[in-house]
C-alpha positions, 0 to 999 in steps of 0.5 A: 518510455512507459507508455502507460504513463506518457513520459519519454525521453527528451524529445523536440516533438515535445514542445510541438503538440499544439502545432503538430497535425498529429495531436487529435482534438481534445487531447490537450486543453488550455485554460483560456485565463492563465494560459495552463495547459492539460495534455491528459484530456484525451480518451487515453488520459495520456499525450504520447508524441506521434501516437493516436488515443485510439493507439495509446489505449491498444497498447495500454490494454495490451500490456497491462492484459499482459500484466495482469494475467501473470499478477493473477498467477501470483495472487493464486501462488501467494495464497497457496502458499499462505502469503500476504502480500503488500505493495509500498508505493510513494515518491522517493524519501518517504520513508519506505524502506526506514517504515520497513526495518522498523516493521520488521524488527517491532514483529520480532518481539510482537509475533517472532514466528512470522516469516517476513521477507522483502522485494525492493525496487529500485532503478539502481543500487541494492542499497535498500535491500541490503538495509532489509537484510541487515534485520536479518529478513530475507530480501531480493533487490530488483533493479529496474533500469530506466523502468519507473515501476515494478510490475507483475513478471518482476514480483513473480521472478523475484518471488522465486528467489525468496527463502528456498523457493529457488530450489523448489523446482529442481529438475523441472520439477515442483517440490514445494509444499502449499501449507497453511503457515502465515507470511508477510510479503512487503513489495516496496516499489520504485520511488514514483506517484504516477505509473505504480498505481495503474500495474498490479502485482498480485497483492492484496493492497496498495499502501500509499505513503506519504511523508509530512515534508511532501506537502498535504495536496500530494492526493489531489496531485497524484489523484490515481495512487491515492485511488487505487491504495486502500491506505495511506499512512501519513508517516514522519509526524515527528517532525510536524512541530517543524512544518506547515503541515495540514493533516486535516486537509491532507486526509481531507483531499485523499478522501475526495479521491478516495473515500473508502481510504484508511488512513494512519499516522505515524512516525517510523523513526519515533515509533508513535503510531507504529502499534496501529499499523502493526494491528493493520497487518495483522488483521491484513494477514488474518493472523488474529483468525489463525487459530480457527480451523476455517480460514476467515478473511477480515475486510481490510476496509473494516480492519483499522475501524475494528481496532478503534471500536476495540479500544473503545469498548475496553475504555466503556468497559472500564468506565463501567466497572469504575462506576460499578464500584462506587455504586451500591448494589441497590442503584443498579437497574433491576435486569443487570447490566452488560460488563465484558460480555456478561450480564452482572445482576443488581 
C-alpha cells in the first residue's frame, strides 16, 4: 500500500466510504447532477480507509521527509562527481527505454567521451536494464516488488553499484576521488503517472514522457506529474498520421497545469526531433560551458528556448548575408550592419 497516493489492495471498506462513520466531512464530494465522486477533496488530497486526514498528512510528511533527506544526500553526491541526474517518468509503454537506448547510441557519435549510466525501475524483471546494457552503457535494475515508484534510498544504493563505485568503500574507507568530469545519469522510473510525482530522487529535473498514443488529455488527468516536471516529451510522433491526437491541445493542457513546462516532440524510433533533445541534455549538463575554468549552470527553463533562438539567429544571419551579396556597397547604411557579431562597413 502506498500511503501517499492512497492506492491499496482490494478491501471491502473501499466501497463503503460514503456510508462509514470513519469518513470525515469534506473528504468526499459528490457531483449533484452526475453523481461523480471525488475522494481527494480533503486536506490530505487522498482518502485511505480507516485513516484520518490528519494522520494521512502526518504519515506523508514523515515518509517524504525521510526520503527527501536521502535525496539531498544524493544530490550532493551527484554534484561532487559531476553527475547530472534526470528522472524520467511516464505511464507504462510510453517509450522511455527506447528513448534511452536511442539517446545512448546518439551520444556515441556526438560526444563519445560522455559517460552515461542508467538506473532502471520496474516492479519485476530486468528486461529494460538488459536492453540498456546491450548498448554498452552500464545499468542497474531496481525491482520494487509491489512498490509503485523509485525512492531516494533505492537510487542511492543503485548509484553505489554503478561503474566501479561499489569498490570505493572497501574496508570501510571512502577511496574514490571527486573530479570535475561530467557524466549523465538517466533514471527510468516505474511506469506510473501518479506516485513518482512526489518522490524526490536527487535529480536536477523530472522529464515526463507522453506517447501520442495515450491521448492529449493526460496532463489534466494526472496534473501532479506534469506540475512537477520541467520537460514534457511527446514521443512516437511518427504515429501522428494514424492517430486522432491534438498536439496543440495537449501542450495547452500541460501549460495550464504548469505554465513553465518545456515541450519537445520527437520519435525515438525514427530519430525525428532527437537533435533538440540532445541539445536539451547538453545544456542540462552545462556541456556547452565545460571548457570554461569556472562552472556555469545554464537554467533548464532557458535551454530549449536558447536552442531555438540560436537557430533563428543563424537563419537571420544567412538571410542578411544573402541580402548583402545582392546589394551594392553604396546601398548599405553609412555606419555598417552587424553580421555574425561583427560590424561590416558599407
